[in-house]
NULOSE-406113 format. One line per 4 residues: for each residue z, y, x of C-alpha. Coordinates in Angstrom, 2 decimals, padded with zeros to 5 digits. Layout:
<recs>
Z,Y,X; ...
</recs>
This chain:
<recs>
-043.14,037.41,-012.89; -041.64,037.26,-009.39; -045.14,036.95,-007.92; -046.90,039.51,-010.13
-044.26,042.29,-010.01; -044.59,042.99,-006.24; -048.38,043.18,-006.63; -048.03,045.77,-009.42
-045.42,047.76,-007.48; -047.59,047.91,-004.36; -050.72,048.77,-006.37; -049.08,051.70,-008.18
-046.66,052.62,-005.35; -043.55,052.00,-007.43; -040.34,052.11,-005.44; -036.86,053.57,-005.83
-033.43,053.40,-004.29; -030.98,051.34,-006.33; -027.51,049.99,-005.61; -028.08,046.22,-005.71
-024.34,045.57,-006.04; -024.53,046.52,-009.72; -027.36,044.04,-010.28; -025.42,041.32,-008.47
-022.38,041.85,-010.70; -024.52,041.87,-013.83; -026.30,038.64,-012.83; -024.07,036.46,-010.65
-020.75,036.88,-012.46; -022.00,035.63,-015.87; -023.88,032.74,-014.22; -020.86,031.65,-012.20
-018.66,031.98,-015.29; -020.93,029.74,-017.39; -021.32,027.16,-014.60; -017.55,027.01,-014.14
-017.02,026.68,-017.90; -019.56,023.86,-018.14; -017.99,022.06,-015.18; -014.53,022.29,-016.74
-015.90,020.84,-020.00; -017.39,017.94,-018.04; -014.09,017.25,-016.25; -012.21,017.37,-019.56
-014.71,014.95,-021.07; -014.12,012.52,-018.18; -010.37,012.76,-018.77; -010.67,012.04,-022.50
-013.13,009.19,-021.97; -010.69,007.57,-019.53; -007.95,007.88,-022.14; -010.31,006.42,-024.75
-010.97,003.30,-022.70; -007.28,002.96,-021.87; -006.33,003.12,-025.57; -009.00,000.73,-026.81
-008.29,-001.72,-023.97; -004.58,-001.67,-024.82; -005.40,-002.36,-028.48; -007.47,-005.31,-027.33
-004.51,-006.67,-025.34; -002.13,-006.20,-028.29; -004.35,-008.18,-030.66; -005.11,-010.82,-028.03
-001.37,-011.51,-027.44; -000.42,-011.57,-031.14; -000.03,-014.60,-033.43; -003.33,-013.85,-035.20
-005.61,-016.93,-035.39; -008.36,-017.16,-032.78; -011.27,-016.49,-035.20; -009.50,-013.32,-036.33
-008.95,-012.29,-032.70; -012.67,-012.62,-032.10; -013.35,-010.52,-035.18; -011.11,-007.65,-034.10
-012.51,-007.83,-030.56; -016.01,-007.40,-031.98; -014.76,-004.42,-034.00; -013.33,-002.77,-030.88
-016.55,-003.37,-028.95; -018.50,-001.78,-031.81; -016.24,001.30,-031.66; -016.90,001.63,-027.95
-020.67,001.20,-028.39; -020.88,003.56,-031.37; -019.06,006.32,-029.49; -021.41,006.10,-026.50
-024.46,006.17,-028.79; -022.98,009.13,-030.68; -022.43,011.12,-027.47; -025.87,010.36,-026.04
-027.58,011.46,-029.25; -025.70,014.82,-029.32; -025.16,014.27,-033.04; -022.81,016.50,-035.01
-022.10,013.79,-037.59; -019.16,011.44,-036.92; -019.74,009.18,-039.91; -020.71,006.09,-037.89
-017.83,006.30,-035.42; -015.32,007.08,-038.19; -016.37,003.97,-040.09; -016.03,001.86,-036.93
-012.45,003.05,-036.30; -011.56,002.64,-040.00; -012.37,-001.06,-039.65; -009.34,-001.50,-037.35
-007.05,-000.13,-040.05; -008.75,-002.26,-042.71; -008.39,-005.36,-040.53; -004.66,-004.69,-040.12
-004.18,-004.28,-043.86; -006.20,-007.39,-044.69; -004.17,-009.57,-042.31; -000.62,-008.52,-043.17
000.61,-012.10,-042.98; -000.13,-012.13,-039.23; 000.78,-008.52,-038.45; 004.52,-007.77,-038.44
005.96,-004.31,-038.97; 006.72,-003.92,-035.27; 003.21,-005.02,-034.29; 001.71,-002.65,-036.86
003.65,000.27,-035.37; 002.26,-000.51,-031.93; -001.26,-000.82,-033.30; -001.05,002.49,-035.16
000.38,004.23,-032.09; -002.65,003.35,-029.98; -004.99,003.87,-032.91; -003.70,007.43,-033.10
-004.46,007.87,-029.39; -007.92,006.42,-030.01; -008.60,008.92,-032.81; -007.39,011.79,-030.64
-009.63,010.95,-027.68; -012.68,010.46,-029.93; -012.09,013.83,-031.60; -011.66,015.50,-028.21
-014.92,014.23,-026.72; -016.74,014.99,-029.98; -015.42,018.57,-029.90; -016.58,018.95,-026.29
-019.99,017.56,-027.24; -020.70,019.99,-030.09; -018.87,023.14,-028.91; -020.51,024.48,-025.80
-020.26,027.59,-023.64; -021.02,030.85,-025.53; -024.69,030.99,-026.56; -024.71,034.79,-026.38
-023.64,034.69,-022.71; -026.38,032.16,-021.87; -028.94,034.35,-023.65; -027.70,037.37,-021.70
-028.14,035.50,-018.41; -031.64,034.34,-019.32; -032.78,037.83,-020.35; -031.49,039.33,-017.10
-033.17,036.59,-015.06; -036.52,037.53,-016.60; -036.15,041.27,-016.09; -034.56,040.89,-012.64
-037.87,041.09,-010.65; -038.84,044.30,-012.47; -035.62,046.00,-011.34; -035.22,044.30,-007.98
-038.75,044.53,-006.53; -039.03,048.37,-006.28; -035.62,048.48,-004.60; -036.68,045.82,-002.06
-039.89,047.70,-001.29; -037.89,050.93,-000.82; -035.48,049.27,001.61; -038.07,047.26,003.56
-040.65,050.02,003.62; -044.02,050.12,001.92; -045.83,049.95,005.24; -044.25,046.66,006.26
-045.82,043.24,005.77; -046.08,042.66,002.01; -045.35,038.95,002.39; -041.73,039.79,003.22
-041.25,041.40,-000.20; -042.97,038.50,-001.96; -040.74,036.03,-000.11; -037.48,037.89,-000.88
-038.27,038.43,-004.58; -039.55,034.89,-005.22; -036.62,033.32,-003.33; -034.09,035.44,-005.26
-035.71,034.50,-008.57; -035.78,030.82,-007.58; -032.04,030.91,-006.81; -031.24,032.47,-010.19
-033.40,029.99,-012.12; -031.88,027.09,-010.16; -028.35,028.25,-011.00; -029.29,028.65,-014.67
-030.80,025.14,-014.75; -027.69,023.67,-013.10; -025.55,025.25,-015.82; -027.92,023.98,-018.50
-027.71,020.42,-017.16; -023.90,020.55,-017.01; -023.93,021.84,-020.59; -025.11,018.42,-021.85
-023.11,015.90,-019.79; -023.67,012.96,-022.17; -027.47,012.74,-022.52; -027.93,010.80,-019.24
-030.81,013.05,-018.11; -029.24,015.03,-015.26; -027.97,013.94,-011.85; -024.44,015.07,-012.71
-024.27,013.53,-016.18; -021.37,011.28,-017.13; -022.09,007.56,-016.75; -021.02,006.59,-020.26
-021.48,002.85,-019.73; -018.53,002.90,-017.32; -016.22,003.81,-020.22; -017.30,001.07,-022.62
-014.83,-001.68,-023.49; -017.24,-004.40,-022.41; -018.57,-002.68,-019.29
</recs>
């Protein structure tokens, strides 16, 4: 569209004076807003993932320093590793269902109830305290994963990006002058459109920080218990 629109405008002598400030406000502000929102979601996700690993690592230490027999310690360690692995798989898949991760965390509670003879009341309180933190961090990253920046605002940005050359090209021709080298208009319009598409794609990549496809995606393996 950025390449065809100048050709049509020059062919049919379409040009008009337009205040480009209005277009800039209509285009740049929503794009910057969505990019900033996506970046903040990514930073929040990093914060919650750090808390997740801290909580699950502390649980591992608590069980490892308890009076539970060694085979049982290995069992609970495997359960905690499974929780860590299941969460990373869940985030990478962008799934809305939390059934698998919920079952993994439930196994910690079941283990505690099944081994009451080794788990004192004081130890159980400590376990449940960090289990609560574990639940909270998992729910937070899941909420970030499924609730994204407003879809209507993204659609608005995309629509304006597509119609931008139609509005912008006649104004550029008017300001540059129809008698000037046409390549200048082509360069300005195509460059402007490239910038807008690039900004939109940056926002779209930040929108999905867990799929491990973009350069700025979160390295989920760094937050696993057995990294």
